[in-house]
N, C-alpha and C positions, 0 to 999 in steps of 0.2 A: 525366602523358605528359609524355615530351620534345618541347620546346617547338622548333619549324622556324626552321631555320638563317637568319638575314635575310642579301641581297640586296644592294649597295648604290645607292643609286638612280639610278636610269636601266637600270638592268641586266638586266632581267627582263620589255620591255614586255611582249618576242611569250615568253617562257615555257611548259617545258613540264615542268613538274615534275611526275617519274614518284614518287610518293612509297610505293607500295605496296611494303610489309614481304615479302622471302621468312620463312617457316620459317628457321632455321637447322639443314643437315645436319649428323648424324653420326657423323663415318666407321665404315668397316667395318669388325671388329676380327676380322683368325681366328684358327680356334681350334687352333696350329698346335702340334704339340708335338716334339720331339728325337729326333736317329733315335740308336738305341744304339750308342755310340763302341766296336765291339768289334774289334779287333784283325784277323780272321780276319775277319766279314764286313763293315765299312765302308768306301766307295770314296768318295772325294769326290765332289760332281755336278758338271756339268759349268758352261761358266764360262757365266754364265746370260745371255741377250740384254737390252742399256740398254731399259728401257721407254720413251718420254715418257710424263710426267707430264700425266694432263689438267689443263685448266682449268674451272672450272664458273662462267657470271656467272649476277648475281640477274640477277629481271626485268625493274630495269629501263636494267642494263648491253647485256641483248640483245638490246634494242631503238634502244640508241643505235647498237649494230655492227647491226645491221639497215637501223639509217638511211645509216651512212654510208655500207653495202654504196649502196645507194641512189643513192650518189651527192650526197645529201644532203649541204647546209653547215651547220658543228654545230659547239658550243661546248660543253663539260661541266664540271664544276665541282666539286667536293666536298670534305667536310674527309681531314682525317686516317683510315684508315682505312677508306676508300670504297671502293676495289680502282683508285680511275684511275691507274696505272698499267699494271696486268694489264690494263686495257681495251685500255689505251692499243694493249698489243702484238701484240691480240690485232683488232685495228682492224688496222694495218701489212701483218697477215701475213695476214690477209683482205681487202684491196688490192690487197696485194701476187700476189695471187694474180687476182685479176679481173684486173690489165693486165698480167700475165704475158708476152704481145711486147714491153711496152716495158721494158727492166729503169729509165728512168727516166721511169715516169709516177709512182709515187709522191717524192715528195721530205720527208725527215723530217727536221726544224725544230724546236728550241730557241732561248732566245732568250740563253741566257748555253754555253758552253763546254764546264760539267761537265756541264747536264742535258742538251745535244748527246750527251754523252761515252756519257751511258746507255744511252739511247735506239739504238746505234749510227745516231747523222747527225749535222746539222752546224749549226754559230749556219748562223739567219737573213741574217744580211749575209752570207754567204761562202756560199749560195743566192746572193741574191739580186744577189753582186756586182758591190753597194757600196761596199764597203773603214767607213769612215764614219758612213755615210748620213748629212752635212752638206749637198749641192746639194739644189737646189732634185728633182723628181720630175724637170723632159722635161730636166734634166742629167744626174742620174743613168743616168735612160732611151740617154743618147746617146755613154757610156760604153761602159752595157754592148754594147752594139750594134759595137764596138770590136773584145770582147776575143767572138770567134764560140765558148768554149769555155759564156760566160756570158748568152749570147743566146740559143741551143738550148736549156738548161739550164729558160732563162724558155720557149722554146715546145713544150717534151716536156710540162716538170712535164701530171700531167691533176688530183690531190690535192698539197693543201700543208694538210703538218702541222709542226705552233706548238705543240710545249711548256713550261708557264712563262710563258704566253703576258702571264701579273699584268704579268713582268718588260720588254715592248713599253709602250714610248709610245706612245699614242696617234696624236704624231706622225707617228710613224715605221709607225702599223700604216697611216692612210691615203698614207703615202706611196707605201709595201710595192704596193698595189690601184692610185695609177693609169702606176706604173712599171711592170706585169702590163697594164694595158690602152693604154701609149701603142705596149708591144710588140708584146705578139698581137691588138694591135687590131680592138681589144674593147669596147664602153661596158662591162660589165658589171664588177664589184669583179673586185680582181686577172684582169682578162682573162681569169673565164669559171669558175680554176679552179676546185674544190673546195675549202674548209676545210674542216678539223678543225683544234682550234686548241681545248686543254684549261690548268687550271693553278686555283691558289689564292689569289682577289681579295686573301683577310682574311692572306693571309702574306706573301710574295714582295709588294713596293709596286717599280712604275718606278724605275728607276738614270737619278737625276735630274744632271741635264749642266751641274755646276762649283754649285753648288746653284740653280738654276733649276728654276721652279716644271713638275713632267712633267702630263701626264695618263697615266686609266686608257684601256689600248686598248679597253676600252667606251663610253669617249668617244672614240671619235673619231665623227669624222663617217660613215665610212662603213663604217662594223662593221654596225650596220641592216640593211642592205644586204646586205652580204659573208653573215652570220648568220643561218642562218633559221629554225631549230634550237640553242634552248640550255635546256639542261638540271641536275639540283645532284643524283648519287646524296645517296641516304640511308642505305641501304642499309655498316654497320661490319660489317667480319670480326674476326674470330680470325685471331691469325699461321697463314701457310699451314691458310687454310681456305678459299680458292680453286683453291690447288693439291695436287693427287693423286697 
């Protein structure tokens, strides 16, 4: 029997592990035959309309998507091939539809520029308007208030998505949460913004600051207050198994 993936200590005190594994689905095969290529009878078929690929989610992915739509702040992880990126795209699509009246409601970010490009977002530093973010949360909040665009972004955001959170330092996570509380004048972590956070702490550690010791995001003081549900994806998909 395959061993369960162990998570770092202190990482899952409030975890909800969805361990049910769906049976693999085999793709249907159509029994088609070629038309006879007779010059007198055969004509080229009309151009076909491009069909959108259907995405099939596992039971565990479906549960996470449902909770995200219901407004829960959550973190999900999983090893390579468990469909983290596919699920994230579906979550983004669903939440944008839910908040369609506000174009700025769903903020899509990642800890690095490359990861942000992959999901059509921006870096978390760019979203927050904090530059390098080395100042205190209070000083950064004051700086953001002077920037109308950055300040408005914090106030209009209802959902903050952070990809590759494993590369986000725990101190910065706390600082961002404090900034959100100050700007939005709400005591809840991130000022009450819903969080959708994903990444693999086994693969990509936080970026070090000149050799200084850093801590993981899940070691942040406010992690457990900000994240109410944690999931570990277990079902491994074959290539193209989710999109048909």
